C-alpha positions as CSV (number, residue, x, y, z in Angstrom):
1,M,91.4,-9.9,-4.0
2,K,92.1,-6.0,-3.6
3,R,89.1,-4.3,-3.4
4,K,88.9,-2.5,-6.7
5,G,85.9,0.1,-6.1
6,T,82.5,1.0,-7.1
7,V,81.5,2.3,-10.7
8,F,79.0,4.3,-11.0
9,V,78.3,3.9,-14.7
10,G,75.5,5.7,-17.0
11,L,73.9,3.4,-18.6
12,S,71.5,5.2,-21.3
13,G,70.4,2.4,-22.9
14,G,72.9,2.3,-25.5
15,V,75.9,0.4,-26.4
16,D,78.7,2.2,-26.2
17,S,77.3,2.9,-22.0
18,A,76.6,-0.6,-21.9
19,V,79.9,-1.8,-22.9
20,S,81.6,0.9,-21.1
21,A,79.5,-1.4,-17.8
22,A,80.8,-4.8,-18.8
23,L,84.9,-4.3,-19.3
24,L,84.6,-2.5,-16.1
25,K,82.7,-6.1,-14.6
26,R,84.7,-7.9,-15.9
27,A,87.9,-5.7,-15.2
28,G,86.8,-6.7,-11.3
29,Y,84.4,-3.8,-10.3
30,E,81.7,-3.4,-8.8
31,V,79.3,-1.6,-11.0
32,V,76.1,0.3,-10.2
33,G,74.2,0.8,-13.9
34,V,72.6,4.8,-13.5
35,F,69.8,5.8,-15.5
36,M,69.1,9.4,-15.7
37,R,66.2,11.6,-15.5
38,T,65.8,14.5,-17.3
39,W,63.4,17.4,-19.0
40,H,61.5,17.1,-21.8
41,P,58.9,19.6,-23.4
42,E,55.5,17.8,-23.5
43,F,55.5,19.1,-27.8
44,L,58.8,16.7,-27.9
45,E,58.5,13.0,-28.3
46,C,59.6,11.3,-25.6
47,N,61.2,8.2,-25.9
48,E,63.2,8.3,-22.6
49,E,61.0,5.3,-21.0
50,E,61.4,2.9,-23.8
51,E,65.5,4.1,-23.5
52,R,65.6,3.5,-19.8
53,R,64.1,-0.3,-20.5
54,D,66.2,-0.6,-22.3
55,A,69.0,0.1,-19.9
56,I,67.2,-2.4,-17.5
57,R,68.0,-4.8,-19.8
58,V,71.2,-4.4,-20.2
59,A,71.4,-3.7,-16.2
60,A,69.7,-7.6,-15.7
61,A,71.8,-8.8,-18.4
62,L,74.7,-8.6,-16.7
63,D,73.8,-9.3,-13.0
64,I,74.4,-5.6,-12.2
65,P,72.2,-2.8,-9.4
66,F,70.6,-0.4,-11.1
67,L,69.1,3.1,-10.0
68,T,67.3,6.0,-11.5
69,F,68.7,9.3,-11.2
70,D,65.8,12.7,-11.4
71,F,67.4,14.7,-13.1
72,E,64.7,17.3,-14.6
73,K,65.5,20.9,-12.3
74,V,68.9,20.7,-13.3
75,Y,68.2,19.9,-16.9
76,K,65.8,22.4,-17.5
77,R,67.9,25.0,-15.3
78,E,71.1,24.8,-17.1
79,V,70.9,23.1,-20.5
80,A,66.8,23.3,-21.8
81,D,66.9,27.3,-20.6
82,Y,71.1,28.1,-21.1
83,M,70.5,27.2,-24.8
84,I,67.4,28.8,-25.4
85,R,68.5,31.6,-23.8
86,E,71.6,32.3,-25.5
87,Y,69.5,31.8,-28.4
88,R,67.3,34.3,-28.1
89,A,70.0,37.2,-27.1
90,G,71.2,36.4,-30.8
91,R,74.9,33.6,-29.6
92,T,75.6,30.2,-30.5
93,P,75.3,28.3,-28.0
94,N,76.5,24.5,-27.4
95,P,73.9,22.7,-25.3
96,D,75.5,19.1,-25.5
97,V,78.9,21.3,-23.4
98,M,76.5,21.6,-20.7
99,C,75.3,19.1,-20.4
100,N,78.4,17.3,-19.9
101,K,79.5,19.8,-17.7
102,E,76.0,19.9,-15.3
103,V,74.3,16.8,-15.5
104,K,77.4,13.8,-16.4
105,F,80.0,15.2,-14.6
106,G,78.0,17.4,-11.9
107,A,74.5,16.7,-10.2
108,F,75.4,12.3,-11.8
109,L,78.6,13.3,-10.5
110,K,78.0,14.3,-6.8
111,E,75.0,12.2,-6.0
112,A,76.7,8.8,-7.5
113,L,79.8,10.1,-5.1
114,R,77.5,10.9,-1.9
115,R,76.4,7.1,-2.5
116,G,79.1,5.4,-1.8
117,A,80.8,5.7,-5.4
118,D,84.7,5.5,-6.3
119,Y,84.5,6.7,-9.8
120,I,81.3,7.2,-12.2
121,A,81.5,6.3,-16.0
122,T,80.1,7.2,-19.3
123,G,80.4,6.0,-23.1
124,H,82.3,9.1,-24.1
125,Y,84.6,8.2,-26.3
126,A,87.6,10.1,-25.1
127,N,90.2,9.4,-22.9
128,L,92.5,9.5,-19.9
129,T,96.3,9.5,-18.5
130,P,97.8,11.4,-16.0
131,S,101.2,13.5,-16.5
132,P,104.9,12.4,-17.7
133,S,106.8,10.8,-14.4
134,P,107.9,10.7,-11.6
135,F,103.0,9.9,-11.4
136,K,102.6,6.6,-11.8
137,K,101.4,5.1,-15.0
138,M,97.7,5.0,-15.2
139,E,95.2,1.8,-16.2
140,R,93.7,1.8,-19.7
141,G,90.3,3.4,-19.3
142,G,91.2,6.2,-17.2
143,I,91.5,6.3,-13.9
144,A,94.0,8.7,-11.8
145,K,95.7,7.3,-8.7
146,Q,97.4,10.2,-8.3
147,G,99.2,13.4,-9.8
148,E,97.4,15.6,-12.3
149,V,94.9,14.0,-15.4
150,R,95.3,14.5,-18.8
151,L,92.2,14.6,-21.3
152,L,93.1,12.9,-24.6
153,K,91.0,12.5,-28.4
154,G,89.0,9.4,-28.0
155,T,91.1,7.2,-30.0
156,D,88.5,5.9,-33.1
157,P,88.3,9.6,-34.6
158,A,85.0,9.3,-36.1
159,K,83.8,8.9,-32.6
160,D,85.9,11.4,-30.4
161,Q,83.8,13.4,-27.8
162,S,86.9,15.2,-25.7
163,Y,85.4,18.6,-27.9
164,F,81.7,18.0,-25.7
165,L,84.5,17.8,-21.7
166,W,86.7,20.8,-22.3
167,T,85.4,22.3,-19.3
168,L,86.1,19.6,-16.9
169,T,88.1,20.2,-13.8
170,Q,91.3,17.8,-12.0
171,K,89.0,17.0,-9.4
172,Q,86.4,15.7,-11.5
173,L,88.2,14.2,-14.0
174,A,90.2,11.6,-10.9
175,K,87.3,10.2,-10.2
176,V,85.6,9.4,-14.0
177,M,86.4,6.2,-16.0
178,F,85.7,6.4,-19.6
179,P,86.3,2.2,-20.7
180,V,85.5,2.2,-24.4
181,G,88.1,5.9,-25.5
182,H,90.8,3.3,-26.5
183,L,88.7,1.1,-29.0
184,P,87.0,2.0,-32.5
185,K,83.1,1.9,-32.6
186,G,83.7,-1.2,-34.7
187,E,85.6,-2.9,-31.6
188,V,82.5,-1.7,-29.1
189,R,80.1,-3.5,-31.3
190,K,82.0,-7.0,-31.3
191,L,82.3,-6.5,-27.6
192,A,78.2,-6.5,-27.2
193,K,77.3,-8.9,-29.4
194,K,80.7,-10.9,-27.2
195,F,78.4,-10.4,-23.5
196,N,75.1,-10.6,-24.9
197,L,73.8,-7.5,-24.1
198,P,70.1,-6.6,-25.1
199,V,71.6,-2.9,-27.2
200,A,74.5,-5.1,-29.6
201,E,72.4,-3.8,-32.5
202,K,70.9,-0.7,-31.3
203,K,71.5,2.3,-33.4
204,D,73.6,5.3,-32.1
205,S,71.5,8.1,-30.7
206,Q,71.8,11.3,-32.4
207,G,71.2,15.1,-31.2
208,I,71.0,17.2,-28.4
209,C,71.9,15.4,-24.9
210,F,69.1,13.3,-23.4
211,L,66.3,15.0,-25.7
212,G,67.8,13.4,-29.7
213,E,66.8,14.9,-33.5
214,V,64.8,17.6,-33.4
215,D,64.4,20.3,-35.2
216,L,66.3,23.3,-33.7
217,K,63.5,25.7,-35.6
218,K,60.6,24.5,-34.2
219,F,61.7,23.6,-30.8
220,L,63.2,27.3,-30.7
221,K,59.8,28.7,-31.7
222,Y,57.9,27.6,-29.4
223,Y,59.5,30.2,-26.7
224,I,60.9,32.6,-29.0
225,R,58.6,34.8,-30.8
226,E,59.1,35.2,-34.7
227,K,60.0,38.5,-35.6
228,K,60.8,39.8,-39.3
229,G,63.6,41.0,-40.2
230,K,65.7,41.7,-43.0
231,V,68.4,39.7,-45.5
232,I,71.2,42.1,-46.8
233,N,74.2,41.0,-48.4
234,E,77.7,42.1,-48.3
235,K,76.8,45.6,-49.4
236,G,74.2,46.5,-47.1
237,E,72.1,46.5,-49.6
238,T,68.3,44.4,-48.8
239,I,67.9,41.2,-50.6
240,G,65.5,39.2,-48.6
241,R,63.6,38.7,-44.9
242,H,64.4,36.7,-42.5
243,D,61.4,35.1,-39.5
244,G,63.8,36.4,-37.4
245,V,68.2,35.5,-36.5
246,F,67.7,33.7,-33.1
247,F,66.7,30.9,-35.9
248,H,70.4,31.3,-37.9
249,T,73.4,30.1,-37.4
250,L,76.7,31.3,-39.4
251,G,77.3,29.5,-41.8
252,A,73.6,27.6,-42.6
253,R,72.4,28.7,-46.7
254,H,68.7,27.7,-45.7
255,G,65.6,28.7,-43.5
256,F,66.0,32.6,-44.8
257,T,64.5,34.4,-48.5
258,I,65.8,35.4,-50.9
259,T,63.9,37.6,-52.8
260,K,66.6,39.4,-55.6
261,K,67.3,37.1,-57.4
262,T,69.5,36.6,-61.0
263,P,69.9,32.7,-63.0
264,R,74.1,33.3,-62.0
265,D,73.0,33.5,-57.8
266,K,75.3,31.2,-55.7
267,P,73.6,29.8,-52.6
268,Y,74.0,32.4,-49.8
269,Y,75.6,31.3,-46.5
270,V,75.2,32.9,-43.0
271,V,77.7,35.4,-42.8
272,G,76.5,37.8,-40.0
273,K,73.7,38.3,-37.4
274,D,73.0,41.8,-36.1
275,A,70.4,40.7,-33.1
276,K,69.7,44.1,-32.3
277,K,68.9,44.9,-35.4
278,N,67.2,41.8,-36.7
279,I,69.7,42.4,-39.9
280,L,70.6,38.8,-40.7
281,I,74.2,39.4,-43.2
282,V,74.5,37.0,-46.5
283,S,77.4,36.6,-48.7
284,E,77.8,33.5,-51.8
285,K,81.3,33.2,-50.6
286,N,81.7,31.3,-47.1
287,G,84.5,32.8,-46.7
288,P,86.3,36.0,-46.0
289,A,83.8,38.8,-47.0
290,R,83.5,42.3,-45.1
291,P,79.7,43.4,-45.8
292,A,79.1,47.7,-45.1
293,G,77.6,49.1,-42.1
294,G,76.1,47.4,-39.2
295,D,78.6,46.7,-36.2
296,I,78.7,43.2,-37.2
297,S,83.0,42.2,-37.2
298,L,82.8,38.7,-39.6
299,F,85.4,36.4,-40.1
300,Q,88.5,37.3,-38.2
301,S,92.1,35.5,-37.0
302,V,91.3,36.8,-33.4
303,Y,88.6,35.7,-31.0
304,K,88.0,36.2,-27.5
305,M,86.5,34.1,-24.9
306,K,85.2,34.0,-21.7
307,S,84.6,31.3,-19.2
308,A,87.7,30.0,-20.3
309,N,88.6,26.5,-18.1
310,W,92.0,24.3,-18.6
311,I,92.3,21.2,-17.4
312,A,95.3,20.8,-16.2
313,D,98.3,23.2,-18.7
314,K,98.0,27.1,-19.6
315,P,98.5,27.9,-23.2
316,N,102.0,28.5,-23.9
317,P,101.5,32.1,-25.4
318,N,104.7,31.0,-27.5
319,K,103.6,27.9,-28.5
320,K,101.4,26.4,-31.6
321,Y,98.4,25.1,-30.6
322,S,94.9,23.5,-33.1
323,A,91.6,24.9,-32.2
324,Q,88.1,23.4,-33.0
325,I,85.2,25.6,-33.0
326,R,82.4,22.7,-33.3
327,Y,81.4,19.0,-33.3
328,H,83.9,17.3,-35.9
329,G,85.2,20.8,-37.2
330,E,88.4,20.8,-38.8
331,K,91.8,21.1,-36.2
332,L,92.8,24.8,-36.9
333,P,96.4,26.2,-36.1
334,C,96.5,28.6,-33.6
335,Q,98.1,30.2,-30.4
336,V,96.6,31.1,-26.8
337,S,97.3,34.4,-24.6
338,G,95.1,34.2,-22.0
339,D,91.6,35.1,-23.4
340,R,92.7,35.3,-26.8
341,V,93.2,33.6,-30.3
342,T,94.9,33.8,-32.8
343,F,94.2,31.7,-36.1
344,Q,97.0,31.6,-39.1
345,K,93.5,32.6,-41.4
346,P,90.7,34.5,-40.5
347,L,87.6,32.3,-40.0
348,L,83.9,32.8,-39.4
349,A,83.4,31.6,-35.7
350,A,79.7,33.0,-33.3
351,P,79.6,33.9,-30.5
352,G,79.0,31.2,-27.8
353,Q,80.7,28.1,-29.8
354,S,83.0,26.3,-27.8
355,L,86.5,27.2,-28.7
356,V,88.2,23.9,-27.8
357,I,92.2,24.3,-27.8
358,Y,94.4,21.1,-27.9
359,D,98.0,19.9,-28.0
360,G,98.1,17.1,-30.5
361,E,96.0,14.1,-29.0
362,V,95.7,16.5,-25.6
363,C,92.6,18.3,-25.3
364,L,94.0,21.9,-23.0
365,G,90.6,23.3,-22.4
366,G,89.1,26.5,-23.9
367,G,86.1,29.0,-23.5
368,V,83.2,30.2,-24.7
369,I,83.5,32.7,-27.8
370,I,82.8,36.6,-27.2
């Protein structure tokens, strides 16, 4: 039997990565389970050891080797510090994107290859495919033997995670596998039971990559001091107060205080932030509006990106695509020309958010809104 290769699977302690490892072993690969240690602040409840124990139990059930990689420093520097720095600057970062870029498909991939792996695999819900002929057809689950690799949405739309993977490159994807990307979540659960995996009934993790469910405002207050400021409406009138623009995201309708109220008032939404002046701009309309004063452009049809990455093909400026500005967000019709993305209708997007471009099911890549 021809050797298929060695795959280091990132075992998080959850069901998706566990089933990924089981499927790869069944397919004839040499599988090694790897748990990634990362940074956790002292004030935050940490369940890392519990997750590691679950990962060890999965490895034991599958009878595969188990390793632990320590990525505490790289996670602190590239994910946590980045997130804090961006919020302090008044932007809205996506730590999960940076976690995938710097930890899972950065440090993990590099260390796995150094230790003799041919590929790495994760439990992400995404798919890979080569370009059309003359490139070889890739086996289901995703190894690129030669040619250009394309990143596709996960088959289960409720679990698709391609939005978080827009920074990946051809070099990385040639060494990556997503074994459960073609499966609906329900089928993954069934397979976990079929393989008698100890995490078959375990709930899905939520929240920030590796940190879990975090009250973001409380988290940030350990690193960013509160700074009282004004809340103004579209007319430039002061109608309330807040404790720092850093703690508020566009579209939110909680966390600030409205002092000038009437019985007819509707909920107010954050539609703009002036980080330099520490002013929060709100509106009763969660739609296009332009407040008086300030240098904040709110609802726009054209947004610019920085740090753009195109996985395979660069967008054609004459072609129509769809864009996503938040996880599970609406797919919005657009055109892309260089670092400019033009939408059919004005929309509200925050600097720092990931703007990801799709051509049908194919994730072309994306960039960070500026």
